[in-house]
Backbone as JSON, one array per atom type, in Angstrom:
{
  "sequence": "MEQIQAVQQVDRYVHERRFTDQRLVSWALYFFLLSWVTLGIYSIIVFYRRLNRADLFRERRAHYYSAVINATRQYAELNEQYGAAHEDLDDLQRFVKERFTDEHKPIQAGLSLILSFITLGIYGCYATYRTMRFWWEIQPTEQDFDEKLSLIWTKLGIVKYPLTFEPDEELHRSFGLHFFLAIVTLGIYGIIWDYRLHTDPDRIYPEFHSAEDGVLNALRSAHP",
  "N": [[-19.39, 24.75, 243.3], [-20.58, 22.63, 244.75], [-18.77, 20.59, 244.15], [-16.49, 21.53, 245.44], [-17.33, 21.43, 248.11], [-17.68, 18.69, 248.35], [-15.07, 17.75, 248.11], [-14.03, 18.94, 250.36], [-15.27, 17.45, 252.29], [-13.95, 15.01, 252.01], [-11.43, 15.87, 252.76], [-11.96, 16.46, 255.42], [-12.36, 13.92, 256.6], [-9.92, 12.79, 256.12], [-8.2, 14.35, 257.68], [-9.23, 13.81, 260.14], [-7.9, 11.71, 261.12], [-6.01, 12.53, 262.92], [-7.14, 12.31, 265.36], [-8.04, 9.73, 265.54], [-6.16, 7.82, 264.55], [-4.03, 7.12, 266.44], [-1.01, 6.59, 268.3], [-0.63, 4.3, 270.97], [0.28, 4.32, 274.47], [3.78, 3.79, 275.1], [4.78, 0.46, 274.56], [6.65, -0.91, 276.2], [6.7, 0.71, 278.47], [4.04, 0.49, 279.32], [3.8, -2.35, 279.7], [5.89, -3.21, 281.41], [5.88, -1.44, 283.52], [3.54, 0.35, 284.06], [1.35, -1.46, 284.1], [2.02, -3.06, 286.27], [2.33, -1.28, 288.42], [-0.25, -0.32, 288.66], [-1.55, -2.56, 289.44], [-2.58, -4.21, 287.44], [-4.75, -2.81, 286.43], [-4.27, -0.88, 284.49], [-3.75, -2.48, 282.34], [-6.24, -3.34, 281.58], [-7.3, -0.96, 280.68], [-5.66, -0.53, 278.45], [-6.36, -2.74, 276.89], [-9.02, -2.09, 276.26], [-8.58, 0.27, 274.8], [-7.15, -0.66, 272.61], [-9.08, -2.14, 271.26], [-10.94, -0.13, 270.8], [-9.61, 1.7, 269.14], [-9.5, 0.32, 266.79], [-12.22, 0.27, 266.15], [-12.67, 3.04, 265.85], [-10.99, 3.61, 263.71], [-12.14, 2.03, 261.73], [-14.68, 3.27, 261.46], [-13.93, 5.81, 260.55], [-12.69, 5.15, 258.1], [-14.87, 4.13, 256.63], [-16.49, 6.43, 256.35], [-14.69, 8.01, 254.96], [-14.3, 6.59, 252.52], [-16.9, 6.79, 251.43], [-17.07, 9.54, 251.12], [-15.08, 10.03, 249.23], [-16.11, 8.67, 247.01], [-18.44, 10.16, 246.61], [-17.35, 12.69, 246.0], [-16.15, 12.05, 243.6], [-18.38, 11.46, 242.05], [-19.53, 14.02, 241.92], [-17.57, 15.37, 240.48], [-17.69, 13.97, 238.03], [-20.28, 14.61, 237.2], [-20.13, 17.4, 236.86], [-18.4, 17.5, 234.74], [-19.86, 16.4, 232.82], [-19.73, 13.65, 232.49], [-20.98, 11.7, 233.82], [-22.59, 9.6, 233.0], [-20.82, 7.72, 231.97], [-19.42, 6.94, 234.19], [-21.25, 6.19, 236.04], [-22.28, 3.49, 236.6], [-19.93, 2.21, 237.43], [-19.26, 3.66, 239.72], [-21.46, 3.09, 241.32], [-21.05, 0.36, 241.64], [-18.67, 0.44, 243.08], [-19.54, 1.69, 245.4], [-21.28, -0.27, 246.37], [-19.44, -2.28, 246.82], [-17.91, -1.21, 248.96], [-19.91, -1.02, 250.91], [-20.63, -3.71, 251.26], [-18.21, -4.82, 252.21], [-17.9, -3.49, 254.68], [-20.15, -4.25, 255.95], [-20.15, -7.05, 256.03], [-17.47, -8.0, 256.53], [-16.01, -6.12, 258.03], [-17.2, -5.58, 260.57], [-18.24, -3.63, 263.42], [-16.3, -3.8, 266.41], [-17.08, -2.99, 268.88], [-15.99, -1.79, 271.45], [-16.58, -1.08, 274.19], [-18.76, -2.79, 274.89], [-17.55, -5.23, 274.38], [-15.58, -5.26, 276.35], [-17.12, -5.41, 278.68], [-18.42, -7.89, 278.3], [-16.18, -9.49, 278.33], [-15.44, -9.44, 281.0], [-17.71, -10.64, 282.13], [-17.62, -13.2, 281.04], [-15.32, -14.15, 282.09], [-12.97, -13.59, 280.7], [-13.1, -15.09, 278.37], [-14.59, -14.04, 276.22], [-12.93, -11.96, 275.73], [-10.8, -13.11, 274.39], [-12.0, -13.68, 271.98], [-12.6, -11.1, 271.11], [-10.03, -10.13, 270.81], [-9.15, -11.77, 268.74], [-10.81, -10.81, 266.69], [-9.85, -8.23, 266.47], [-7.19, -8.62, 265.62], [-7.77, -9.79, 263.15], [-9.12, -7.71, 261.9], [-7.16, -5.66, 261.47], [-5.63, -6.84, 259.54], [-7.48, -7.46, 257.42], [-8.56, -5.01, 256.66], [-6.65, -3.95, 255.08], [-6.44, -5.35, 252.48], [-8.93, -4.47, 251.63], [-8.53, -1.7, 251.35], [-6.6, -1.8, 249.33], [-8.06, -2.97, 247.2], [-10.07, -1.04, 246.91], [-8.59, 1.23, 246.11], [-7.59, 0.32, 243.67], [-9.95, -0.08, 242.16], [-10.96, 2.52, 242.23], [-8.95, 3.85, 240.87], [-9.27, 2.93, 238.24], [-11.72, 4.12, 237.59], [-11.08, 6.82, 237.9], [-9.15, 7.11, 235.95], [-10.63, 6.84, 233.63], [-12.13, 9.15, 233.86], [-10.21, 11.04, 233.66], [-8.92, 12.1, 235.86], [-6.62, 11.1, 237.03], [-3.47, 9.93, 235.75], [-1.87, 7.86, 236.4], [-2.15, 4.83, 238.25], [-3.51, 4.58, 241.6], [-1.8, 3.25, 244.39], [-1.52, 0.67, 246.84], [0.04, -1.24, 249.25], [-0.45, -4.09, 251.07], [0.65, -5.02, 254.35], [2.14, -7.92, 254.75], [3.03, -9.14, 257.03], [1.14, -8.83, 258.97], [-0.72, -10.69, 258.48], [-1.66, -13.04, 260.22], [-2.06, -16.08, 262.15], [-4.5, -16.49, 264.54], [-5.07, -18.75, 266.07], [-2.62, -20.17, 266.03], [-0.91, -18.37, 267.35], [-2.14, -18.3, 269.84], [-1.85, -20.96, 270.64], [0.98, -21.18, 270.77], [1.47, -19.38, 272.8], [0.46, -20.75, 274.96], [1.95, -23.21, 275.07], [4.48, -22.25, 275.54], [4.3, -21.36, 278.03], [3.39, -18.76, 278.38], [5.45, -17.12, 277.53], [5.72, -16.64, 274.75], [3.43, -15.26, 274.56], [4.03, -12.71, 275.4], [5.44, -11.65, 273.25], [3.41, -11.72, 271.38], [1.59, -9.96, 272.55], [3.01, -7.58, 272.31], [3.0, -7.27, 269.53], [0.25, -6.97, 269.04], [-0.09, -4.53, 270.19], [1.45, -2.78, 268.71], [1.05, -3.22, 265.96], [-0.95, -1.67, 264.44], [0.4, 0.78, 264.24], [2.32, 0.26, 262.37], [1.02, 0.18, 259.94], [-0.4, 2.51, 259.66], [1.09, 4.71, 258.38], [1.13, 3.91, 255.65], [-1.58, 3.89, 254.95], [-2.13, 6.59, 255.38], [-0.52, 7.8, 253.48], [-1.75, 6.91, 251.13], [-4.25, 8.14, 251.41], [-3.51, 10.85, 251.34], [-2.6, 11.0, 248.72], [-4.98, 10.59, 247.3], [-6.54, 12.77, 248.16], [-4.99, 14.96, 247.27], [-5.12, 14.52, 244.52], [-7.84, 14.97, 244.04], [-8.05, 17.63, 244.78], [-6.52, 18.77, 242.8], [-7.88, 18.24, 240.52], [-9.69, 19.6, 237.86], [-12.83, 20.88, 237.09]],
  "CA": [[-19.5, 24.82, 244.75], [-20.84, 21.28, 245.27], [-17.52, 19.84, 244.03], [-15.61, 22.01, 246.5], [-17.84, 20.89, 249.36], [-17.44, 17.25, 248.36], [-13.64, 17.58, 248.4], [-13.85, 19.33, 251.76], [-15.68, 16.29, 253.11], [-12.83, 14.07, 251.97], [-10.39, 16.5, 253.58], [-12.37, 16.32, 256.82], [-12.13, 12.56, 257.1], [-8.48, 12.55, 256.09], [-7.58, 15.01, 258.83], [-9.77, 13.23, 261.36], [-6.95, 10.7, 261.59], [-5.26, 13.08, 264.05], [-7.83, 11.92, 266.58], [-8.35, 8.3, 265.54], [-5.01, 6.97, 264.24], [-3.03, 7.53, 267.41], [-0.21, 5.59, 268.98], [-0.9, 4.12, 272.38], [1.47, 4.5, 275.3], [4.87, 2.87, 274.79], [4.5, -0.9, 275.04], [7.56, -1.24, 277.3], [6.24, 1.45, 279.66], [2.8, -0.12, 279.77], [3.93, -3.75, 280.11], [6.85, -3.43, 282.49], [5.73, -0.51, 284.65], [2.19, 0.82, 284.38], [0.46, -2.57, 284.44], [2.39, -3.55, 287.6], [2.07, -0.22, 289.4], [-1.7, -0.2, 288.84], [-2.07, -3.89, 289.77], [-3.31, -4.76, 286.3], [-5.85, -1.95, 285.98], [-3.91, -0.23, 283.23], [-3.85, -3.48, 281.27], [-7.64, -3.31, 281.15], [-7.45, 0.26, 279.89], [-4.99, -0.75, 277.17], [-7.2, -3.69, 276.15], [-10.15, -1.33, 275.72], [-8.11, 1.24, 273.81], [-6.79, -1.4, 271.4], [-10.32, -2.45, 270.55], [-11.61, 1.11, 270.41], [-8.97, 2.37, 268.01], [-9.94, -0.4, 265.59], [-13.56, 0.77, 265.84], [-12.56, 4.42, 265.37], [-10.38, 3.56, 262.37], [-13.17, 1.47, 260.85], [-15.7, 4.29, 261.2], [-13.33, 6.86, 259.73], [-12.49, 4.64, 256.75], [-16.18, 4.03, 255.98], [-16.88, 7.79, 255.96], [-13.73, 8.47, 253.96], [-14.61, 5.96, 251.24], [-18.14, 7.37, 250.91], [-16.79, 10.92, 250.72], [-14.31, 9.97, 247.97], [-17.05, 8.28, 245.95], [-19.32, 11.31, 246.37], [-16.56, 13.71, 245.32], [-15.96, 11.58, 242.22], [-19.67, 11.67, 241.38], [-19.68, 15.44, 241.65], [-16.65, 15.7, 239.39], [-18.21, 13.4, 236.79], [-21.46, 15.37, 236.8], [-19.7, 18.71, 236.39], [-17.72, 17.31, 233.47], [-20.83, 15.74, 231.93], [-19.25, 12.28, 232.24], [-21.59, 10.84, 234.83], [-23.11, 8.39, 232.37], [-19.74, 6.74, 231.79], [-18.91, 6.49, 235.49], [-22.37, 5.9, 236.95], [-22.32, 2.09, 237.03], [-18.7, 1.9, 238.15], [-19.36, 4.26, 241.06], [-22.44, 2.3, 242.06], [-20.38, -0.9, 242.01], [-17.7, 0.75, 244.13], [-20.31, 1.95, 246.62], [-21.74, -1.57, 246.86], [-18.25, -2.98, 247.32], [-17.6, -0.66, 250.28], [-20.99, -1.38, 251.83], [-20.53, -5.15, 251.54], [-17.03, -5.07, 253.05], [-18.1, -2.99, 256.03], [-21.29, -4.97, 256.54], [-19.85, -8.47, 256.22], [-16.12, -8.32, 257.02], [-15.48, -5.13, 258.96], [-18.22, -5.21, 261.54], [-17.64, -2.98, 264.6], [-15.95, -4.68, 267.53], [-17.8, -2.44, 270.02], [-15.01, -1.94, 272.53], [-17.21, -1.05, 275.5], [-19.52, -4.03, 275.08], [-16.58, -6.34, 274.42], [-14.94, -5.23, 277.66], [-18.1, -5.91, 279.66], [-18.59, -9.32, 278.06], [-14.95, -10.15, 278.74], [-15.54, -9.59, 282.46], [-18.79, -11.58, 282.44], [-17.22, -14.54, 280.62], [-14.01, -14.43, 282.71], [-11.9, -13.47, 279.73], [-13.32, -15.87, 277.14], [-14.97, -13.13, 275.13], [-11.76, -11.14, 275.45], [-10.03, -13.82, 273.37], [-12.71, -13.49, 270.72], [-12.41, -9.7, 270.71], [-8.64, -10.02, 270.35], [-9.14, -12.41, 267.43], [-11.44, -9.91, 265.73], [-8.96, -7.09, 266.29], [-6.12, -9.09, 264.74], [-8.32, -10.0, 261.81], [-9.47, -6.42, 261.31], [-6.0, -4.91, 260.99], [-5.18, -7.45, 258.29], [-8.48, -7.44, 256.36], [-8.82, -3.67, 256.18], [-5.63, -3.62, 254.09], [-6.91, -5.73, 251.15], [-10.05, -3.6, 251.27], [-7.94, -0.47, 250.85], [-5.96, -2.1, 248.06], [-9.1, -3.15, 246.19], [-10.73, 0.26, 246.7], [-7.7, 2.08, 245.32], [-7.52, -0.21, 242.31], [-11.22, 0.22, 241.49], [-11.05, 3.97, 242.08], [-7.99, 4.24, 239.83], [-9.88, 2.67, 236.93], [-12.73, 5.14, 237.37], [-10.41, 8.12, 237.74], [-8.46, 7.11, 234.66], [-11.67, 7.12, 232.63], [-12.58, 10.54, 234.01], [-9.08, 11.92, 233.44], [-8.45, 12.7, 237.11], [-5.23, 10.67, 237.2], [-2.88, 9.18, 234.65], [-1.22, 6.68, 236.96], [-3.02, 4.23, 239.28], [-3.2, 4.66, 243.02], [-1.28, 1.96, 244.85], [-1.46, 0.39, 248.27], [0.6, -2.57, 249.45], [-0.7, -4.62, 252.41], [1.77, -5.55, 255.12], [1.87, -9.35, 254.9], [3.39, -9.55, 258.39], [-0.05, -8.77, 259.81], [-1.6, -11.81, 258.14], [-1.23, -14.04, 261.2], [-3.06, -17.02, 262.66], [-4.81, -16.34, 265.96], [-4.95, -20.06, 266.71], [-1.21, -20.49, 266.21], [-0.38, -17.5, 268.4], [-2.73, -18.74, 271.11], [-1.21, -22.24, 270.98], [2.36, -20.92, 271.17], [1.46, -18.71, 274.1], [0.2, -21.76, 275.99], [3.03, -24.18, 275.18], [5.68, -21.58, 276.06], [3.95, -20.88, 279.37], [3.17, -17.32, 278.37], [6.59, -16.34, 277.01], [5.36, -16.15, 273.42], [2.33, -14.32, 274.76], [4.61, -11.38, 275.52], [5.71, -11.22, 271.88], [2.09, -11.52, 270.77], [1.04, -8.73, 273.11], [3.74, -6.47, 271.69], [2.51, -7.11, 268.16], [-1.1, -6.43, 269.11], [0.03, -3.15, 270.63], [2.16, -1.93, 267.74], [0.71, -3.5, 264.56], [-1.57, -0.54, 263.73], [1.4, 1.83, 263.98], [3.08, -0.15, 261.18], [0.27, 0.37, 258.7], [-0.94, 3.86, 259.55], [1.75, 5.54, 257.36], [0.72, 3.5, 254.31], [-2.93, 4.4, 254.76], [-2.08, 8.06, 255.31], [0.06, 8.14, 252.19], [-2.79, 6.69, 250.12], [-5.25, 9.2, 251.6], [-2.95, 12.11, 250.86], [-2.59, 10.95, 247.27], [-6.37, 10.76, 246.84], [-6.95, 14.14, 248.44], [-4.26, 15.86, 246.37], [-5.65, 14.34, 243.18], [-9.14, 15.63, 243.98], [-7.82, 19.08, 244.82], [-5.91, 19.21, 241.55], [-8.8, 17.99, 239.4], [-10.44, 20.79, 237.46], [-14.07, 20.54, 236.37]],
  "C": [[-19.71, 23.44, 245.38], [-19.58, 20.43, 245.22], [-16.56, 20.23, 245.15], [-16.04, 21.43, 247.84], [-17.58, 19.4, 249.47], [-15.97, 16.96, 248.68], [-13.35, 17.94, 249.85], [-14.26, 18.21, 252.7], [-14.58, 15.24, 253.15], [-11.72, 14.59, 252.88], [-10.71, 16.34, 255.07], [-12.04, 14.94, 257.37], [-10.66, 12.14, 257.0], [-7.83, 13.13, 257.35], [-8.13, 14.53, 260.18], [-8.84, 12.17, 261.94], [-6.09, 11.22, 262.75], [-5.85, 12.63, 265.37], [-8.07, 10.41, 266.67], [-7.12, 7.41, 265.39], [-3.84, 7.34, 265.16], [-2.27, 6.34, 267.99], [-0.66, 5.49, 270.43], [0.39, 4.39, 273.17], [2.53, 3.46, 274.93], [4.6, 1.5, 275.39], [5.38, -1.26, 276.23], [7.11, -0.55, 278.59], [4.97, 0.83, 280.22], [3.03, -1.51, 280.39], [4.79, -3.93, 281.35], [6.67, -2.5, 283.68], [4.27, -0.24, 285.0], [1.24, -0.31, 284.77], [0.75, -3.11, 285.83], [2.05, -2.53, 288.68], [0.57, -0.12, 289.69], [-2.37, -1.53, 289.15], [-2.97, -4.46, 288.66], [-4.41, -3.89, 285.74], [-5.52, -1.3, 284.64], [-3.95, -1.21, 282.07], [-5.26, -3.54, 280.7], [-7.89, -2.09, 280.27], [-6.84, 0.08, 278.5], [-5.81, -1.7, 276.3], [-8.37, -2.95, 275.5], [-9.7, -0.4, 274.61], [-7.68, 0.55, 272.51], [-8.04, -1.72, 270.58], [-10.95, -1.18, 270.0], [-10.94, 1.77, 269.23], [-9.25, 1.62, 266.7], [-11.33, 0.07, 265.17], [-13.51, 2.18, 265.26], [-11.99, 4.45, 263.95], [-11.4, 3.06, 261.36], [-14.19, 2.53, 260.47], [-15.15, 5.39, 260.29], [-13.16, 6.38, 258.29], [-13.81, 4.58, 255.98], [-16.63, 5.41, 255.49], [-15.97, 8.32, 254.85], [-14.05, 7.9, 252.59], [-15.87, 6.58, 250.61], [-17.9, 8.79, 250.41], [-16.02, 10.95, 249.4], [-15.22, 9.62, 246.8], [-17.96, 9.45, 245.6], [-18.6, 12.42, 245.62], [-16.33, 13.34, 243.86], [-17.25, 11.75, 241.42], [-19.84, 13.13, 240.98], [-18.79, 15.87, 240.48], [-17.2, 15.21, 238.05], [-19.42, 14.19, 236.28], [-21.07, 16.72, 236.22], [-19.02, 18.63, 235.03], [-18.59, 16.57, 232.45], [-20.35, 14.35, 231.51], [-19.92, 11.27, 233.16], [-22.11, 9.54, 234.24], [-22.06, 7.31, 232.25], [-19.28, 6.16, 233.11], [-20.0, 6.0, 236.43], [-22.34, 4.46, 237.49], [-21.09, 1.7, 237.84], [-18.74, 2.45, 239.57], [-20.37, 3.53, 241.93], [-21.84, 0.98, 242.52], [-19.39, -0.67, 243.14], [-18.4, 1.01, 245.45], [-20.81, 0.65, 247.22], [-20.59, -2.37, 247.46], [-17.92, -2.52, 248.73], [-18.65, -1.1, 251.29], [-20.9, -2.85, 252.22], [-19.36, -5.45, 252.46], [-17.28, -4.65, 254.49], [-19.3, -3.63, 256.72], [-20.92, -6.4, 256.9], [-18.51, -8.74, 256.91], [-15.62, -7.37, 258.1], [-16.56, -4.65, 259.93], [-17.56, -4.57, 262.77], [-17.41, -3.97, 265.72], [-16.72, -4.27, 268.78], [-16.98, -2.64, 271.3], [-15.65, -1.98, 273.91], [-17.95, -2.34, 275.83], [-18.58, -5.22, 275.19], [-15.89, -6.41, 275.77], [-15.86, -5.8, 278.73], [-18.27, -7.43, 279.52], [-17.35, -10.11, 278.46], [-14.95, -10.4, 280.25], [-16.55, -10.68, 282.81], [-18.36, -13.02, 282.13], [-15.84, -14.93, 281.15], [-12.89, -14.5, 281.67], [-12.11, -14.2, 278.42], [-13.67, -14.96, 275.97], [-13.8, -12.21, 274.77], [-10.88, -11.78, 274.38], [-10.67, -13.62, 272.0], [-12.53, -12.06, 270.2], [-10.99, -9.47, 270.19], [-8.49, -10.64, 268.96], [-9.71, -11.47, 266.37], [-10.57, -8.69, 265.45], [-7.81, -7.45, 265.37], [-6.61, -9.21, 263.31], [-8.63, -8.67, 261.13], [-8.27, -5.72, 260.71], [-5.38, -5.55, 259.75], [-6.2, -7.18, 257.18], [-8.78, -6.04, 255.84], [-7.8, -3.28, 255.11], [-6.01, -4.09, 252.68], [-8.1, -4.89, 250.68], [-9.54, -2.28, 250.69], [-7.3, -0.68, 249.49], [-6.99, -2.22, 246.94], [-9.8, -1.82, 245.88], [-9.88, 1.15, 245.81], [-7.61, 1.62, 243.88], [-8.79, 0.13, 241.53], [-11.36, 1.73, 241.25], [-10.12, 4.45, 240.96], [-8.57, 4.04, 238.44], [-10.92, 3.73, 236.59], [-12.07, 6.5, 237.1], [-9.66, 8.22, 236.42], [-9.45, 7.42, 233.54], [-12.08, 8.59, 232.65], [-11.45, 11.55, 233.77], [-8.57, 12.61, 234.69], [-6.99, 12.34, 237.36], [-4.77, 9.94, 235.94], [-2.28, 7.86, 235.13], [-2.08, 6.13, 238.1], [-2.54, 4.5, 240.71], [-2.75, 3.28, 243.5], [-1.3, 1.88, 246.36], [-0.99, -1.04, 248.44], [0.34, -3.04, 250.88], [0.58, -5.14, 253.06], [1.48, -7.01, 255.44], [2.2, -9.86, 256.31], [2.17, -9.58, 259.31], [-1.04, -9.88, 259.5], [-1.18, -13.01, 259.0], [-2.4, -14.91, 261.64], [-3.27, -16.8, 264.16], [-4.61, -17.66, 266.69], [-3.5, -20.43, 266.98], [-0.6, -19.65, 267.33], [-0.88, -17.94, 269.78], [-2.06, -20.03, 271.59], [0.22, -22.01, 271.47], [2.44, -20.23, 272.52], [1.26, -19.72, 275.23], [1.4, -22.68, 276.18], [4.33, -23.56, 275.69], [5.44, -20.97, 277.43], [3.89, -19.35, 279.42], [4.29, -16.49, 277.77], [6.26, -15.8, 275.62], [4.21, -15.15, 273.51], [2.83, -12.88, 274.88], [4.89, -10.81, 274.13], [4.39, -10.89, 271.17], [1.48, -10.21, 271.26], [1.71, -7.5, 272.51], [3.23, -6.21, 270.27], [1.1, -6.52, 268.14], [-1.06, -4.93, 269.41], [0.56, -2.25, 269.52], [1.79, -2.16, 266.28], [0.05, -2.32, 263.84], [-0.57, 0.56, 263.36], [2.2, 1.53, 262.72], [2.35, 0.22, 259.9], [-0.35, 1.76, 258.57], [-0.26, 4.68, 258.45], [1.33, 5.19, 255.93], [-0.68, 3.99, 253.98], [-2.91, 5.92, 254.57], [-1.51, 8.51, 253.97], [-0.97, 7.99, 251.07], [-3.85, 7.78, 250.21], [-4.75, 10.52, 251.04], [-2.92, 12.15, 249.34], [-3.97, 11.19, 246.69], [-6.8, 12.21, 247.0], [-6.26, 15.14, 247.5], [-4.76, 15.75, 244.94], [-6.99, 15.06, 243.02], [-8.99, 17.14, 244.0], [-7.29, 19.61, 243.49], [-6.82, 19.04, 240.36], [-9.61, 19.24, 239.1], [-11.68, 20.4, 236.68], [-14.12, 21.19, 234.99]]
}
């Protein structure tokens, strides 16, 4: 029963992506129509939503990782293999905690928006930098997690083949370079940059979802 409940927790955080991993309004519609019709007000809304979906994704991933680790613990205990996996699972838990404490700190969309107004946009640049960095850095975290989990699952006999996740290298970009190009091109490159900020998460959602589905299906198929 405990194993079933643990897998259900994983299932919960996998399916929560219906509410967190959502596409924003079409970039062309927002940039060329809605931002002009609303005299820039909709641009503020989009800025907030870009930051907030990074926060929502971060929170969901943290819960998902913990749920997967817990489900693995339950499986190991039921199969009387906990001694062999105990240290590895503790290491994996520490790895997740360190990543989300040191590298994937919450952006706090609401606070960032307020500070952006107070600082006349300066903090908005910093928040944008953190958002760009987040969508890249969360990918190596997923890759490392899947690799470490695969080693544990192989020992426990849950899977025969390793879980794989390939980061999208296109998202590994320099904020400073983008900012410089936006200035020297008098904002023209800024349009390209804005489009990427708007659509980058949509590029990597499918890869994350595929990895999640693989993990969930493996746990459902594992028999104690």
